[in-house]
C-alpha positions in Angstrom: -96.0 -135.9 -123.9 -93.0 -134.2 -122.3 -94.0 -135.7 -119.0 -94.5 -139.1 -120.4 -91.2 -138.7 -122.1 -89.5 -137.6 -118.8 -90.8 -140.7 -116.8 -89.9 -143.2 -119.6 -86.3 -141.8 -119.3 -86.3 -142.2 -115.6 -87.7 -145.7 -115.8 -84.9 -146.4 -118.3 -82.4 -145.4 -115.7 -84.1 -147.5 -113.1 -83.8 -150.5 -115.3 -80.2 -149.8 -115.7 -79.7 -150.4 -111.9 -79.8 -154.2 -112.7 -76.6 -153.8 -114.8 -73.6 -155.3 -113.2 -71.1 -153.2 -111.5 -67.7 -154.8 -111.0 -66.1 -153.8 -107.8 -62.6 -152.3 -108.4 -63.4 -150.6 -111.6 -61.9 -147.2 -110.6 -60.7 -145.2 -113.5 -58.7 -142.5 -111.4 -56.0 -143.2 -109.2 -56.0 -141.8 -105.6 -53.6 -139.4 -104.5 -50.2 -140.3 -103.2 -50.7 -137.9 -100.0 -53.4 -137.3 -97.6 -55.8 -134.4 -98.4 -55.4 -132.9 -94.9 -52.6 -132.1 -92.6 -51.9 -134.1 -89.5 -49.7 -133.2 -86.4 -46.3 -134.9 -86.7 -43.3 -134.7 -84.3 -40.0 -134.0 -86.2 -36.9 -132.9 -84.4 -38.6 -132.6 -81.0 -41.2 -130.2 -82.5 -44.8 -130.8 -83.6 -45.5 -129.7 -87.2 -48.3 -129.9 -89.6 -48.0 -131.8 -92.8 -49.7 -134.0 -95.4 -48.8 -137.6 -94.9 -47.4 -139.9 -97.6 -49.6 -143.0 -98.6 -47.4 -146.2 -98.4 -48.0 -149.0 -100.6 -48.0 -152.3 -98.6 -45.7 -154.4 -100.5 -43.1 -157.2 -99.7 -40.5 -154.8 -99.0 -42.8 -152.8 -96.6 -43.3 -156.1 -94.6 -39.5 -156.6 -94.4 -38.9 -153.0 -93.3 -41.5 -153.4 -90.6 -40.2 -156.7 -89.3 -36.7 -155.4 -89.0 -38.0 -153.0 -86.2 -38.2 -155.1 -83.2 -40.8 -152.7 -81.4 -43.2 -153.8 -84.2 -43.2 -157.2 -82.5 -45.5 -158.2 -79.7 -42.8 -158.0 -77.0 -40.8 -155.0 -78.2 -40.1 -152.6 -75.4 -41.5 -149.5 -77.3 -44.3 -151.4 -79.0 -47.2 -148.9 -79.3 -49.5 -151.4 -77.6 -47.0 -151.1 -74.4 -47.1 -147.4 -74.3 -50.6 -146.5 -75.2 -52.2 -146.6 -72.0 -49.8 -144.0 -70.7 -50.4 -141.9 -73.8 -54.1 -141.8 -73.8 -54.7 -141.5 -69.9 -51.9 -139.0 -69.5 -50.1 -141.0 -66.8 -46.7 -139.8 -66.1 -45.2 -143.4 -65.6 -41.6 -143.8 -64.8 -40.0 -145.9 -67.6 -39.2 -149.3 -66.3 -39.8 -151.0 -63.1 -38.5 -149.9 -59.6 -35.0 -150.9 -58.6 -35.0 -154.3 -57.4 -34.3 -155.1 -53.6 -32.7 -158.0 -51.9 -35.0 -159.9 -50.0 -34.7 -159.1 -46.2 -36.6 -160.7 -43.3 -40.1 -159.5 -42.3 -40.1 -156.4 -39.9 -42.6 -156.2 -37.3 -45.0 -153.4 -37.6 -47.9 -151.7 -35.7 -51.0 -153.8 -35.2 -49.0 -157.1 -35.9 -49.9 -159.9 -33.2 -46.9 -161.7 -31.6 -46.9 -165.0 -29.9 -44.2 -165.0 -27.2 -43.5 -168.7 -25.8 -41.5 -169.2 -22.8 -40.8 -172.9 -22.2 -41.6 -174.2 -18.8 -43.3 -171.1 -17.8 -47.0 -171.3 -18.8 -47.8 -168.0 -16.7 -45.7 -166.0 -19.2 -46.6 -167.8 -22.2 -50.7 -167.8 -21.9 -51.5 -165.5 -18.9 -55.1 -165.1 -20.1 -55.8 -168.9 -20.2 -55.0 -171.9 -22.1 -58.1 -172.0 -24.2 -57.6 -168.7 -25.9 -56.5 -168.6 -29.5 -53.0 -167.5 -30.4 -54.5 -164.3 -31.9 -56.4 -163.3 -28.9 -53.7 -164.4 -26.3 -51.0 -162.8 -28.3 -49.3 -159.5 -27.9 -50.5 -156.7 -30.2 -48.1 -154.2 -31.3 -49.2 -151.0 -30.4 -49.4 -147.8 -32.8 -46.4 -146.5 -31.2 -44.5 -149.8 -32.2 -44.2 -151.2 -28.6 -45.3 -154.1 -26.8 -45.3 -154.8 -23.0 -44.0 -158.1 -21.4 -44.0 -159.1 -17.8 -40.7 -158.7 -16.0 -39.3 -156.9 -19.0 -41.6 -153.9 -19.5 -41.8 -152.0 -22.7 -40.1 -153.4 -25.7 -39.7 -151.6 -29.2 -41.0 -154.1 -31.5 -41.8 -152.2 -34.8 -39.1 -152.3 -37.5 -37.2 -155.2 -36.0 -37.1 -158.9 -36.9 -38.6 -161.6 -34.7 -35.0 -162.7 -33.9 -34.0 -159.3 -32.6 -37.2 -159.1 -30.4 -36.4 -162.6 -29.0 -32.8 -161.9 -28.2 -33.8 -158.7 -26.3 -36.5 -160.7 -24.3 -34.2 -163.5 -23.5 -31.4 -161.2 -22.2 -33.9 -159.2 -20.0 -35.7 -162.3 -18.7 -32.5 -164.0 -17.8 -32.2 -161.7 -14.7 -35.1 -163.7 -13.3 -35.1 -167.1 -15.0 -32.3 -169.4 -15.5 -31.6 -170.8 -18.9 -34.4 -168.9 -20.8 -35.8 -170.7 -23.7 -38.0 -168.3 -25.6 -39.5 -168.2 -28.9 -41.3 -165.2 -30.8 -43.3 -165.7 -33.7 -45.9 -163.5 -35.7 -49.3 -165.1 -35.6 -51.2 -162.2 -37.3 -49.8 -160.0 -40.1 -51.9 -156.7 -40.0 -49.3 -154.0 -40.5 -48.2 -154.1 -44.1 -50.7 -153.9 -47.0 -50.8 -153.9 -50.6 -53.7 -152.8 -52.8 -54.8 -154.9 -56.0 -57.4 -153.0 -58.1 -58.8 -153.0 -61.6 -59.5 -156.0 -63.7 -58.9 -158.8 -61.2 -61.5 -161.3 -60.0 -61.3 -160.3 -56.3 -59.8 -156.8 -56.0 -58.9 -155.6 -52.6 -56.0 -155.8 -49.9 -53.3 -158.1 -49.9 -51.2 -158.6 -46.9 -47.4 -158.5 -46.9 -46.1 -161.5 -44.9 -43.0 -163.3 -44.1 -42.9 -164.5 -47.7 -42.1 -161.9 -50.2 -45.1 -160.7 -52.1 -44.7 -160.2 -55.7 -46.7 -158.8 -58.5 -47.5 -162.4 -59.6 -48.5 -163.5 -56.1 -50.5 -160.5 -55.5 -52.5 -161.1 -58.7 -52.9 -164.7 -58.1 -54.1 -163.9 -54.3 -56.7 -161.6 -56.0 -58.2 -164.5 -58.0 -56.3 -163.9 -61.2 -56.9 -161.6 -64.2 -60.2 -160.9 -65.9 -60.4 -161.6 -69.6 -60.8 -157.8 -70.2 -57.5 -157.3 -68.5 -54.6 -155.4 -70.3 -51.5 -157.3 -69.4 -49.1 -155.0 -70.9 -50.0 -151.9 -69.0 -50.3 -152.7 -65.3 -49.5 -149.8 -63.1 -47.5 -149.9 -59.9 -47.9 -146.8 -57.6 -45.3 -146.3 -54.9 -44.2 -143.3 -52.9 -45.8 -140.8 -55.4 -44.3 -142.5 -58.5 -46.0 -144.6 -61.2 -44.3 -147.5 -62.7 -45.3 -149.6 -65.8 -45.5 -153.4 -65.4 -45.4 -155.5 -68.6 -46.9 -158.9 -67.3 -47.1 -160.3 -70.9 -43.3 -159.9 -71.1 -43.1 -161.9 -68.0 -45.4 -164.6 -69.2 -44.1 -165.1 -72.6 -40.6 -163.4 -72.8 -39.5 -164.6 -69.3 -38.6 -161.1 -68.2 -38.5 -161.6 -64.5 -37.5 -158.0 -63.9 -41.4 -157.4 -64.4 -42.1 -159.7 -61.3 -41.6 -156.8 -58.8 -41.5 -157.3 -55.1 -44.1 -155.3 -53.4 -43.9 -153.1 -50.5 -46.4 -151.7 -47.9 -48.6 -149.0 -49.3 -48.1 -150.2 -53.1 -51.1 -149.8 -55.4 -51.2 -152.3 -58.2 -53.8 -151.4 -61.0 -54.8 -153.7 -63.8 -56.5 -151.6 -66.3 -59.0 -152.9 -69.0 -57.8 -153.4 -72.7 -60.6 -150.9 -74.1 -57.7 -148.9 -75.5 -56.3 -151.8 -77.6 -59.1 -151.6 -80.3 -58.8 -151.3 -83.9 -61.6 -150.2 -86.2 -62.9 -151.7 -89.6 -64.9 -149.3 -91.7 -66.3 -149.2 -95.1 -67.5 -152.1 -97.4 -67.4 -155.2 -95.1 -69.7 -158.1 -95.7 -71.3 -157.9 -92.3 -72.1 -154.3 -92.7 -72.9 -154.2 -96.4 -76.4 -154.1 -97.9 -77.8 -157.2 -99.4 -79.4 -155.2 -102.1 -78.2 -152.4 -104.1 -81.6 -150.9 -104.0 -81.1 -150.2 -100.2 -79.3 -147.0 -99.3 -76.4 -147.4 -96.8 -72.8 -146.3 -96.2 -71.3 -149.9 -95.5 -70.4 -151.0 -92.2 -68.2 -150.5 -89.3 -66.8 -152.5 -86.3 -64.4 -152.1 -83.4 -62.3 -155.2 -82.7 -60.3 -155.8 -79.4 -56.9 -157.0 -80.2 -55.5 -160.1 -78.3 -52.6 -159.3 -76.3 -52.0 -156.3 -78.5 -51.5 -158.6 -81.5 -53.5 -158.7 -84.9 -52.6 -158.8 -88.6 -54.6 -156.8 -91.3 -55.9 -160.1 -92.5 -57.1 -161.1 -89.1 -58.9 -157.9 -88.7 -60.7 -157.9 -92.0 -61.8 -161.5 -91.5 -63.0 -160.9 -87.7 -65.2 -157.8 -89.1 -66.7 -160.4 -91.6 -64.7 -160.1 -94.6 -64.9 -157.7 -97.8 -68.2 -157.3 -99.3 -68.0 -158.9 -102.8 -70.9 -156.8 -104.0 -70.0 -153.2 -103.1 -66.3 -153.2 -102.2 -63.3 -152.0 -104.2 -60.8 -154.6 -102.8 -57.9 -152.6 -104.7 -58.5 -149.7 -102.4 -57.9 -151.0 -98.8 -56.5 -148.4 -96.4 -54.9 -148.6 -92.8 -55.0 -145.1 -91.1 -52.3 -145.2 -88.2 -52.6 -142.2 -85.8 -49.7 -143.6 -84.0 -47.9 -141.7 -81.1 -46.7 -138.4 -82.7 -46.1 -140.4 -85.9 -49.3 -140.8 -88.0 -49.1 -143.0 -91.1 -51.4 -144.2 -94.1 -50.9 -147.6 -95.8 -52.6 -148.8 -99.0 -53.2 -152.6 -99.9 -54.1 -153.5 -103.4 -56.1 -156.8 -102.7 -57.6 -157.0 -106.2 -55.5 -160.1 -106.5 -56.7 -162.3 -103.4 -53.1 -163.5 -102.9 -52.3 -160.0 -101.8 -53.9 -161.0 -98.5 -50.9 -163.0 -97.8 -48.9 -159.7 -97.6 -51.8 -158.5 -95.1 -51.3 -161.4 -92.8 -47.8 -160.4 -92.2 -48.8 -156.7 -91.7 -49.1 -156.0 -87.9 -51.6 -153.6 -86.8 -51.3 -151.2 -83.8 -53.8 -150.1 -81.3 -56.4 -147.6 -82.6 -55.5 -148.3 -86.3 -58.5 -147.7 -88.7 -59.0 -149.8 -91.7 -61.1 -148.5 -94.3 -62.4 -150.5 -97.3 -63.3 -148.2 -100.1 -66.6 -148.4 -102.2 -66.7 -149.5 -105.9 -67.3 -146.7 -108.5 -70.8 -146.5 -109.5 -72.3 -148.1 -106.3 -73.6 -144.9 -105.0 -75.4 -143.8 -108.2 -77.1 -147.4 -108.4 -78.2 -146.9 -104.7 -79.6 -143.3 -105.6 -81.6 -144.5 -108.5 -82.5 -147.7 -106.6 -84.1 -145.4 -103.9 -86.3 -143.3 -106.3 -87.4 -146.4 -108.3 -90.6 -147.1 -106.2 -91.7 -143.5 -106.3 -91.2 -143.3 -110.2 -93.1 -146.3 -110.6 -96.1 -145.2 -108.5 -96.2 -141.9 -110.5 -96.2 -143.8 -113.7 -99.3 -145.8 -112.5 -101.2 -142.7 -111.9 -100.3 -141.1 -115.0 -101.6 -143.8 -116.9 
């Protein structure tokens, strides 16, 4: 009899799993502080402290929008600095000092085409049917060229005008009224390396037209969709600079379009660090039946150009589960850069999502949608229900 009574009681509990559980019915309030300590930088020192939980209100949005660095093109927006922080790069703040455009300076391995009018024996001594590249004068590794009647001429580090002037002056001893022209037919001495998330990574040659960041990227076929436009790095003479191409595209900041030099390495990283994470009771990850055990869902979402709001993130993750979630308990955990924070949104009233649509997220934010009270108990009972039902059949 006692066994029958026990199984009867358990079966009654199983039947109670069909009772409706209303999401958001938490009886106890959550703490106003985090339960664990986090490293926080204060007064140039790192300390451990519990974080206050900030409620997302209209005033919170106003305060956030006052700080321009919370905007997409803010110079100290976390999305603009996160690459350096995570990778450990010691990038020099800002871009290299801009230099005035100067004429192209000939270098070793460049090929010069020297034309002396009315003297074909000097212009094309190897034959008229050879190409300009093969018939030209290659600048040696020592920076010199040899020319008939002139001898060795220093070419590297000089403009074509300076080389022409010297050749004209020295040939005038043998030719009256020398008419001479010097042009670079093959640029091979100065190179820039474009790597990372571009369609055609490789070498870009510096020619007589200045090579800028935009021209180098366009020459590499443009950016891949996975490129992080905010955190392009330029390595020059042992220093690494940060280039924000998005600030150039959308903000018109032409200082980001740096003129490149020989030996520069332009690296376009991917945007895998610009992710946010949505966890907990989201519709795409929640169970369709309360009888199935689970712990909710989770998704990582890439931010488009480092921009995303709380509403956009929840929507992209599938939305809030109408069955298992407690919409009054949505949290944003922000690790930040030496300044972690926790925010809370009470979305029990759907119009609170209007505030969420003005709440700017930052890379690596974690959004957590809490579970409604009573759901876990229902799931536990639901999991043992089949076993109890089977045992009851055998007893009878």
